[in-house]
PDB file with SEQRES, HELIX, SHEET and CRYST1 records, atoms N, CA, C and O in Angstrom:
SEQRES   1 A   60  MET ASP ASN GLN VAL PRO TYR TYR TRP ILE VAL ASP PRO          
SEQRES   2 A   60  GLU GLU LYS SER LEU THR VAL TYR GLN PHE VAL LYS ASP          
SEQRES   3 A   60  GLY TYR LYS VAL ILE VAL SER ILE GLN GLU GLN SER LYS          
SEQRES   4 A   60  VAL ARG LEU GLN PRO PHE PRO GLU ILE GLU PHE ASP LEU          
SEQRES   5 A   60  ALA TYR ILE PHE GLY GLU THR GLU                              
HELIX    1 AA1 LEU A   52  ILE A   55  1                                   4    
SHEET    1 AA1 3 TYR A   7  ASP A  12  0                                        
SHEET    2 AA1 3 SER A  17  VAL A  24 -1                                        
SHEET    3 AA1 3 GLY A  27  ILE A  34 -1                                        
SHEET    1 AA2 2 LYS A  39  LEU A  42  0                                        
SHEET    2 AA2 2 PHE A  45  ASP A  51 -1                                        
CRYST1    1.000    1.000    1.000  90.00  90.00  90.00 P 1           1          
ATOM      1  N   MET A   1     -11.775 -19.326   7.837  1.00  0.00           N  
ATOM      2  CA  MET A   1     -11.235 -18.307   7.022  1.00  0.00           C  
ATOM      3  C   MET A   1     -11.522 -16.914   7.484  1.00  0.00           C  
ATOM      4  O   MET A   1     -12.211 -16.277   6.687  1.00  0.00           O  
ATOM      5  N   ASP A   2     -11.217 -16.368   8.420  1.00  0.00           N  
ATOM      6  CA  ASP A   2     -11.479 -15.142   9.076  1.00  0.00           C  
ATOM      7  C   ASP A   2     -11.913 -14.028   8.115  1.00  0.00           C  
ATOM      8  O   ASP A   2     -11.191 -13.048   7.931  1.00  0.00           O  
ATOM      9  N   ASN A   3     -13.104 -14.183   7.499  1.00  0.00           N  
ATOM     10  CA  ASN A   3     -13.731 -13.257   6.648  1.00  0.00           C  
ATOM     11  C   ASN A   3     -12.839 -12.895   5.386  1.00  0.00           C  
ATOM     12  O   ASN A   3     -12.953 -11.783   4.870  1.00  0.00           O  
ATOM     13  N   GLN A   4     -12.058 -13.722   4.951  1.00  0.00           N  
ATOM     14  CA  GLN A   4     -11.271 -13.512   3.776  1.00  0.00           C  
ATOM     15  C   GLN A   4     -12.048 -13.942   2.479  1.00  0.00           C  
ATOM     16  O   GLN A   4     -12.795 -14.919   2.524  1.00  0.00           O  
ATOM     17  N   VAL A   5     -11.890 -13.271   1.407  1.00  0.00           N  
ATOM     18  CA  VAL A   5     -12.461 -13.755   0.127  1.00  0.00           C  
ATOM     19  C   VAL A   5     -11.555 -14.910  -0.338  1.00  0.00           C  
ATOM     20  O   VAL A   5     -10.341 -14.759  -0.476  1.00  0.00           O  
ATOM     21  N   PRO A   6     -12.223 -16.120  -0.583  1.00  0.00           N  
ATOM     22  CA  PRO A   6     -11.371 -17.306  -0.881  1.00  0.00           C  
ATOM     23  C   PRO A   6     -10.787 -17.239  -2.284  1.00  0.00           C  
ATOM     24  O   PRO A   6      -9.671 -17.712  -2.501  1.00  0.00           O  
ATOM     25  N   TYR A   7     -11.509 -16.663  -3.244  1.00  0.00           N  
ATOM     26  CA  TYR A   7     -10.959 -16.520  -4.629  1.00  0.00           C  
ATOM     27  C   TYR A   7     -11.363 -15.152  -5.098  1.00  0.00           C  
ATOM     28  O   TYR A   7     -12.408 -14.617  -4.730  1.00  0.00           O  
ATOM     29  N   TYR A   8     -10.497 -14.599  -5.928  1.00  0.00           N  
ATOM     30  CA  TYR A   8     -10.947 -13.429  -6.837  1.00  0.00           C  
ATOM     31  C   TYR A   8     -10.282 -13.516  -8.161  1.00  0.00           C  
ATOM     32  O   TYR A   8      -9.185 -14.042  -8.351  1.00  0.00           O  
ATOM     33  N   TRP A   9     -11.052 -12.945  -9.085  1.00  0.00           N  
ATOM     34  CA  TRP A   9     -10.582 -12.997 -10.530  1.00  0.00           C  
ATOM     35  C   TRP A   9     -10.375 -11.607 -10.967  1.00  0.00           C  
ATOM     36  O   TRP A   9     -11.092 -10.686 -10.575  1.00  0.00           O  
ATOM     37  N   ILE A  10      -9.347 -11.454 -11.818  1.00  0.00           N  
ATOM     38  CA  ILE A  10      -9.099 -10.141 -12.498  1.00  0.00           C  
ATOM     39  C   ILE A  10      -9.183 -10.413 -14.014  1.00  0.00           C  
ATOM     40  O   ILE A  10      -8.396 -11.160 -14.596  1.00  0.00           O  
ATOM     41  N   VAL A  11     -10.167  -9.769 -14.596  1.00  0.00           N  
ATOM     42  CA  VAL A  11     -10.349  -9.854 -16.055  1.00  0.00           C  
ATOM     43  C   VAL A  11      -9.879  -8.577 -16.695  1.00  0.00           C  
ATOM     44  O   VAL A  11     -10.436  -7.514 -16.424  1.00  0.00           O  
ATOM     45  N   ASP A  12      -8.853  -8.649 -17.552  1.00  0.00           N  
ATOM     46  CA  ASP A  12      -8.318  -7.501 -18.157  1.00  0.00           C  
ATOM     47  C   ASP A  12      -8.610  -7.512 -19.685  1.00  0.00           C  
ATOM     48  O   ASP A  12      -7.993  -8.235 -20.467  1.00  0.00           O  
ATOM     49  N   PRO A  13      -9.648  -6.612 -20.066  1.00  0.00           N  
ATOM     50  CA  PRO A  13     -10.019  -6.631 -21.439  1.00  0.00           C  
ATOM     51  C   PRO A  13      -8.971  -6.115 -22.382  1.00  0.00           C  
ATOM     52  O   PRO A  13      -8.935  -6.535 -23.539  1.00  0.00           O  
ATOM     53  N   GLU A  14      -8.149  -5.258 -21.957  1.00  0.00           N  
ATOM     54  CA  GLU A  14      -7.127  -4.702 -22.804  1.00  0.00           C  
ATOM     55  C   GLU A  14      -6.103  -5.815 -23.086  1.00  0.00           C  
ATOM     56  O   GLU A  14      -5.790  -6.061 -24.251  1.00  0.00           O  
ATOM     57  N   GLU A  15      -5.631  -6.419 -22.173  1.00  0.00           N  
ATOM     58  CA  GLU A  15      -4.654  -7.504 -22.309  1.00  0.00           C  
ATOM     59  C   GLU A  15      -5.289  -8.870 -22.722  1.00  0.00           C  
ATOM     60  O   GLU A  15      -4.592  -9.832 -23.047  1.00  0.00           O  
ATOM     61  N   LYS A  16      -6.506  -8.894 -22.693  1.00  0.00           N  
ATOM     62  CA  LYS A  16      -7.297 -10.121 -22.954  1.00  0.00           C  
ATOM     63  C   LYS A  16      -6.843 -11.266 -22.065  1.00  0.00           C  
ATOM     64  O   LYS A  16      -6.553 -12.367 -22.535  1.00  0.00           O  
ATOM     65  N   SER A  17      -6.790 -10.982 -20.776  1.00  0.00           N  
ATOM     66  CA  SER A  17      -6.247 -12.027 -19.862  1.00  0.00           C  
ATOM     67  C   SER A  17      -7.111 -12.141 -18.618  1.00  0.00           C  
ATOM     68  O   SER A  17      -7.762 -11.183 -18.201  1.00  0.00           O  
ATOM     69  N   LEU A  18      -7.103 -13.305 -18.047  1.00  0.00           N  
ATOM     70  CA  LEU A  18      -7.881 -13.589 -16.809  1.00  0.00           C  
ATOM     71  C   LEU A  18      -6.893 -14.267 -15.844  1.00  0.00           C  
ATOM     72  O   LEU A  18      -6.198 -15.231 -16.164  1.00  0.00           O  
ATOM     73  N   THR A  19      -6.893 -13.667 -14.612  1.00  0.00           N  
ATOM     74  CA  THR A  19      -6.030 -14.220 -13.552  1.00  0.00           C  
ATOM     75  C   THR A  19      -6.913 -14.558 -12.330  1.00  0.00           C  
ATOM     76  O   THR A  19      -7.740 -13.752 -11.903  1.00  0.00           O  
ATOM     77  N   VAL A  20      -6.714 -15.754 -11.790  1.00  0.00           N  
ATOM     78  CA  VAL A  20      -7.454 -16.249 -10.577  1.00  0.00           C  
ATOM     79  C   VAL A  20      -6.513 -16.293  -9.486  1.00  0.00           C  
ATOM     80  O   VAL A  20      -5.447 -16.894  -9.626  1.00  0.00           O  
ATOM     81  N   TYR A  21      -6.852 -15.640  -8.286  1.00  0.00           N  
ATOM     82  CA  TYR A  21      -6.154 -15.621  -7.124  1.00  0.00           C  
ATOM     83  C   TYR A  21      -6.920 -16.520  -6.112  1.00  0.00           C  
ATOM     84  O   TYR A  21      -8.148 -16.601  -6.159  1.00  0.00           O  
ATOM     85  N   GLN A  22      -6.155 -17.215  -5.169  1.00  0.00           N  
ATOM     86  CA  GLN A  22      -6.768 -17.958  -4.098  1.00  0.00           C  
ATOM     87  C   GLN A  22      -6.032 -17.499  -2.830  1.00  0.00           C  
ATOM     88  O   GLN A  22      -4.817 -17.313  -2.765  1.00  0.00           O  
ATOM     89  N   PHE A  23      -6.892 -17.343  -1.855  1.00  0.00           N  
ATOM     90  CA  PHE A  23      -6.334 -16.931  -0.463  1.00  0.00           C  
ATOM     91  C   PHE A  23      -5.746 -18.190   0.179  1.00  0.00           C  
ATOM     92  O   PHE A  23      -6.385 -19.239   0.267  1.00  0.00           O  
ATOM     93  N   VAL A  24      -4.534 -18.037   0.610  1.00  0.00           N  
ATOM     94  CA  VAL A  24      -3.812 -19.090   1.448  1.00  0.00           C  
ATOM     95  C   VAL A  24      -3.379 -18.396   2.711  1.00  0.00           C  
ATOM     96  O   VAL A  24      -3.590 -17.190   2.841  1.00  0.00           O  
ATOM     97  N   LYS A  25      -2.804 -19.078   3.616  1.00  0.00           N  
ATOM     98  CA  LYS A  25      -2.408 -18.550   4.920  1.00  0.00           C  
ATOM     99  C   LYS A  25      -1.520 -17.400   4.881  1.00  0.00           C  
ATOM    100  O   LYS A  25      -1.529 -16.592   5.811  1.00  0.00           O  
ATOM    101  N   ASP A  26      -0.702 -17.254   3.807  1.00  0.00           N  
ATOM    102  CA  ASP A  26       0.261 -16.175   3.656  1.00  0.00           C  
ATOM    103  C   ASP A  26      -0.259 -14.992   2.831  1.00  0.00           C  
ATOM    104  O   ASP A  26       0.467 -14.028   2.588  1.00  0.00           O  
ATOM    105  N   GLY A  27      -1.551 -15.079   2.395  1.00  0.00           N  
ATOM    106  CA  GLY A  27      -2.121 -14.011   1.522  1.00  0.00           C  
ATOM    107  C   GLY A  27      -2.575 -14.677   0.279  1.00  0.00           C  
ATOM    108  O   GLY A  27      -2.795 -15.888   0.258  1.00  0.00           O  
ATOM    109  N   TYR A  28      -2.729 -13.869  -0.817  1.00  0.00           N  
ATOM    110  CA  TYR A  28      -3.300 -14.407  -2.037  1.00  0.00           C  
ATOM    111  C   TYR A  28      -2.238 -14.883  -3.004  1.00  0.00           C  
ATOM    112  O   TYR A  28      -1.213 -14.214  -3.136  1.00  0.00           O  
ATOM    113  N   LYS A  29      -2.418 -15.973  -3.673  1.00  0.00           N  
ATOM    114  CA  LYS A  29      -1.432 -16.455  -4.702  1.00  0.00           C  
ATOM    115  C   LYS A  29      -2.224 -16.677  -6.026  1.00  0.00           C  
ATOM    116  O   LYS A  29      -3.419 -16.968  -6.073  1.00  0.00           O  
ATOM    117  N   VAL A  30      -1.438 -16.510  -7.044  1.00  0.00           N  
ATOM    118  CA  VAL A  30      -2.027 -16.751  -8.441  1.00  0.00           C  
ATOM    119  C   VAL A  30      -2.146 -18.294  -8.615  1.00  0.00           C  
ATOM    120  O   VAL A  30      -1.151 -19.011  -8.502  1.00  0.00           O  
ATOM    121  N   ILE A  31      -3.385 -18.792  -8.895  1.00  0.00           N  
ATOM    122  CA  ILE A  31      -3.466 -20.111  -9.279  1.00  0.00           C  
ATOM    123  C   ILE A  31      -3.576 -20.446 -10.773  1.00  0.00           C  
ATOM    124  O   ILE A  31      -3.279 -21.550 -11.231  1.00  0.00           O  
ATOM    125  N   VAL A  32      -4.012 -19.439 -11.478  1.00  0.00           N  
ATOM    126  CA  VAL A  32      -3.966 -19.601 -12.983  1.00  0.00           C  
ATOM    127  C   VAL A  32      -4.025 -18.146 -13.593  1.00  0.00           C  
ATOM    128  O   VAL A  32      -4.708 -17.243 -13.109  1.00  0.00           O  
ATOM    129  N   SER A  33      -3.272 -18.033 -14.651  1.00  0.00           N  
ATOM    130  CA  SER A  33      -3.216 -16.807 -15.463  1.00  0.00           C  
ATOM    131  C   SER A  33      -3.337 -17.245 -16.898  1.00  0.00           C  
ATOM    132  O   SER A  33      -2.506 -18.008 -17.391  1.00  0.00           O  
ATOM    133  N   ILE A  34      -4.443 -16.733 -17.629  1.00  0.00           N  
ATOM    134  CA  ILE A  34      -4.605 -17.170 -18.952  1.00  0.00           C  
ATOM    135  C   ILE A  34      -4.618 -16.005 -19.890  1.00  0.00           C  
ATOM    136  O   ILE A  34      -5.205 -14.960 -19.607  1.00  0.00           O  
ATOM    137  N   GLN A  35      -3.931 -16.200 -21.070  1.00  0.00           N  
ATOM    138  CA  GLN A  35      -4.011 -15.102 -22.035  1.00  0.00           C  
ATOM    139  C   GLN A  35      -4.399 -15.687 -23.451  1.00  0.00           C  
ATOM    140  O   GLN A  35      -4.146 -15.088 -24.495  1.00  0.00           O  
ATOM    141  N   GLU A  36      -4.945 -16.737 -23.401  1.00  0.00           N  
ATOM    142  CA  GLU A  36      -5.453 -17.422 -24.690  1.00  0.00           C  
ATOM    143  C   GLU A  36      -6.889 -17.555 -24.800  1.00  0.00           C  
ATOM    144  O   GLU A  36      -7.569 -17.677 -23.781  1.00  0.00           O  
ATOM    145  N   GLN A  37      -7.402 -17.542 -25.945  1.00  0.00           N  
ATOM    146  CA  GLN A  37      -8.872 -17.624 -26.171  1.00  0.00           C  
ATOM    147  C   GLN A  37      -9.318 -19.069 -26.180  1.00  0.00           C  
ATOM    148  O   GLN A  37      -9.522 -19.665 -27.237  1.00  0.00           O  
ATOM    149  N   SER A  38      -9.471 -19.643 -24.952  1.00  0.00           N  
ATOM    150  CA  SER A  38      -9.906 -21.033 -24.892  1.00  0.00           C  
ATOM    151  C   SER A  38     -11.063 -21.178 -23.975  1.00  0.00           C  
ATOM    152  O   SER A  38     -11.531 -20.213 -23.372  1.00  0.00           O  
ATOM    153  N   LYS A  39     -11.532 -22.407 -23.869  1.00  0.00           N  
ATOM    154  CA  LYS A  39     -12.641 -22.730 -22.914  1.00  0.00           C  
ATOM    155  C   LYS A  39     -11.944 -23.332 -21.691  1.00  0.00           C  
ATOM    156  O   LYS A  39     -11.132 -24.251 -21.796  1.00  0.00           O  
ATOM    157  N   VAL A  40     -12.300 -22.771 -20.519  1.00  0.00           N  
ATOM    158  CA  VAL A  40     -11.672 -23.292 -19.270  1.00  0.00           C  
ATOM    159  C   VAL A  40     -12.692 -23.470 -18.201  1.00  0.00           C  
ATOM    160  O   VAL A  40     -13.816 -22.970 -18.238  1.00  0.00           O  
ATOM    161  N   ARG A  41     -12.204 -24.242 -17.213  1.00  0.00           N  
ATOM    162  CA  ARG A  41     -12.941 -24.431 -15.961  1.00  0.00           C  
ATOM    163  C   ARG A  41     -12.080 -23.961 -14.843  1.00  0.00           C  
ATOM    164  O   ARG A  41     -10.942 -24.403 -14.688  1.00  0.00           O  
ATOM    165  N   LEU A  42     -12.624 -23.049 -14.047  1.00  0.00           N  
ATOM    166  CA  LEU A  42     -11.762 -22.367 -13.050  1.00  0.00           C  
ATOM    167  C   LEU A  42     -12.379 -22.476 -11.668  1.00  0.00           C  
ATOM    168  O   LEU A  42     -13.598 -22.580 -11.527  1.00  0.00           O  
ATOM    169  N   GLN A  43     -11.518 -22.452 -10.637  1.00  0.00           N  
ATOM    170  CA  GLN A  43     -11.971 -22.376  -9.302  1.00  0.00           C  
ATOM    171  C   GLN A  43     -12.577 -21.012  -8.988  1.00  0.00           C  
ATOM    172  O   GLN A  43     -12.024 -19.998  -9.415  1.00  0.00           O  
ATOM    173  N   PRO A  44     -13.652 -20.947  -8.283  1.00  0.00           N  
ATOM    174  CA  PRO A  44     -14.334 -21.963  -7.492  1.00  0.00           C  
ATOM    175  C   PRO A  44     -15.596 -22.575  -8.156  1.00  0.00           C  
ATOM    176  O   PRO A  44     -16.522 -23.060  -7.505  1.00  0.00           O  
ATOM    177  N   PHE A  45     -15.550 -22.506  -9.575  1.00  0.00           N  
ATOM    178  CA  PHE A  45     -16.712 -22.900 -10.293  1.00  0.00           C  
ATOM    179  C   PHE A  45     -16.259 -24.010 -11.334  1.00  0.00           C  
ATOM    180  O   PHE A  45     -16.327 -23.791 -12.543  1.00  0.00           O  
ATOM    181  N   PRO A  46     -15.807 -25.176 -10.831  1.00  0.00           N  
ATOM    182  CA  PRO A  46     -15.297 -26.205 -11.758  1.00  0.00           C  
ATOM    183  C   PRO A  46     -16.277 -26.849 -12.683  1.00  0.00           C  
ATOM    184  O   PRO A  46     -15.926 -27.494 -13.671  1.00  0.00           O  
ATOM    185  N   GLU A  47     -17.594 -26.641 -12.306  1.00  0.00           N  
ATOM    186  CA  GLU A  47     -18.622 -27.248 -13.099  1.00  0.00           C  
ATOM    187  C   GLU A  47     -19.018 -26.483 -14.239  1.00  0.00           C  
ATOM    188  O   GLU A  47     -19.738 -26.998 -15.094  1.00  0.00           O  
ATOM    189  N   ILE A  48     -18.566 -25.151 -14.348  1.00  0.00           N  
ATOM    190  CA  ILE A  48     -18.901 -24.239 -15.412  1.00  0.00           C  
ATOM    191  C   ILE A  48     -17.755 -24.003 -16.403  1.00  0.00           C  
ATOM    192  O   ILE A  48     -16.645 -23.681 -15.982  1.00  0.00           O  
ATOM    193  N   GLU A  49     -17.997 -24.154 -17.686  1.00  0.00           N  
ATOM    194  CA  GLU A  49     -17.011 -23.908 -18.698  1.00  0.00           C  
ATOM    195  C   GLU A  49     -17.122 -22.467 -19.203  1.00  0.00           C  
ATOM    196  O   GLU A  49     -18.167 -22.048 -19.699  1.00  0.00           O  
ATOM    197  N   PHE A  50     -16.061 -21.743 -19.071  1.00  0.00           N  
ATOM    198  CA  PHE A  50     -16.039 -20.333 -19.471  1.00  0.00           C  
ATOM    199  C   PHE A  50     -15.338 -20.248 -20.822  1.00  0.00           C  
ATOM    200  O   PHE A  50     -14.272 -20.831 -21.022  1.00  0.00           O  
ATOM    201  N   ASP A  51     -15.933 -19.538 -21.716  1.00  0.00           N  
ATOM    202  CA  ASP A  51     -15.382 -19.316 -23.174  1.00  0.00           C  
ATOM    203  C   ASP A  51     -14.794 -18.007 -23.165  1.00  0.00           C  
ATOM    204  O   ASP A  51     -15.489 -16.994 -23.249  1.00  0.00           O  
ATOM    205  N   LEU A  52     -13.401 -17.980 -23.056  1.00  0.00           N  
ATOM    206  CA  LEU A  52     -12.701 -16.708 -23.007  1.00  0.00           C  
ATOM    207  C   LEU A  52     -12.840 -15.935 -24.278  1.00  0.00           C  
ATOM    208  O   LEU A  52     -12.911 -14.708 -24.216  1.00  0.00           O  
ATOM    209  N   ALA A  53     -12.885 -16.550 -25.411  1.00  0.00           N  
ATOM    210  CA  ALA A  53     -13.089 -15.864 -26.607  1.00  0.00           C  
ATOM    211  C   ALA A  53     -14.385 -15.029 -26.582  1.00  0.00           C  
ATOM    212  O   ALA A  53     -14.395 -13.856 -26.955  1.00  0.00           O  
ATOM    213  N   TYR A  54     -15.420 -15.640 -26.152  1.00  0.00           N  
ATOM    214  CA  TYR A  54     -16.717 -15.002 -25.995  1.00  0.00           C  
ATOM    215  C   TYR A  54     -16.600 -13.852 -24.945  1.00  0.00           C  
ATOM    216  O   TYR A  54     -17.133 -12.771 -25.197  1.00  0.00           O  
ATOM    217  N   ILE A  55     -16.007 -14.021 -23.927  1.00  0.00           N  
ATOM    218  CA  ILE A  55     -15.900 -13.006 -22.838  1.00  0.00           C  
ATOM    219  C   ILE A  55     -15.097 -11.750 -23.397  1.00  0.00           C  
ATOM    220  O   ILE A  55     -15.457 -10.610 -23.104  1.00  0.00           O  
ATOM    221  N   PHE A  56     -14.044 -11.986 -24.175  1.00  0.00           N  
ATOM    222  CA  PHE A  56     -13.318 -10.948 -24.786  1.00  0.00           C  
ATOM    223  C   PHE A  56     -13.782 -10.424 -26.164  1.00  0.00           C  
ATOM    224  O   PHE A  56     -13.118  -9.640 -26.843  1.00  0.00           O  
ATOM    225  N   GLY A  57     -15.007 -10.941 -26.519  1.00  0.00           N  
ATOM    226  CA  GLY A  57     -15.565 -10.424 -27.744  1.00  0.00           C  
ATOM    227  C   GLY A  57     -14.896 -10.919 -29.081  1.00  0.00           C  
ATOM    228  O   GLY A  57     -14.964 -10.279 -30.131  1.00  0.00           O  
ATOM    229  N   GLU A  58     -14.270 -12.070 -28.945  1.00  0.00           N  
ATOM    230  CA  GLU A  58     -13.568 -12.657 -30.116  1.00  0.00           C  
ATOM    231  C   GLU A  58     -14.351 -13.575 -30.945  1.00  0.00           C  
ATOM    232  O   GLU A  58     -13.795 -14.174 -31.865  1.00  0.00           O  
ATOM    233  N   THR A  59     -15.635 -13.740 -30.688  1.00  0.00           N  
ATOM    234  CA  THR A  59     -16.463 -14.653 -31.417  1.00  0.00           C  
ATOM    235  C   THR A  59     -17.342 -13.878 -32.452  1.00  0.00           C  
ATOM    236  O   THR A  59     -17.531 -12.665 -32.365  1.00  0.00           O  
ATOM    237  N   GLU A  60     -17.845 -14.638 -33.401  1.00  0.00           N  
ATOM    238  CA  GLU A  60     -18.671 -13.970 -34.433  1.00  0.00           C  
ATOM    239  C   GLU A  60     -20.081 -13.837 -33.919  1.00  0.00           C  
ATOM    240  O   GLU A  60     -20.945 -13.308 -34.617  1.00  0.00           O  
TER     241      GLU A  60                                                      
END                                                                             
């Protein structure tokens, strides 16, 4: 992978969304875009569960 970042995430607190991009031979492509307050497992960390409600401050 010629010094390319294999994945990057964009977390948008205003839109309460998370988008994951993956590098492929033609550039970056969106592999997931989430706008719901759920628990998810995302690349490149499939063993970790992320609570988007917590990340966006939607929990008590």
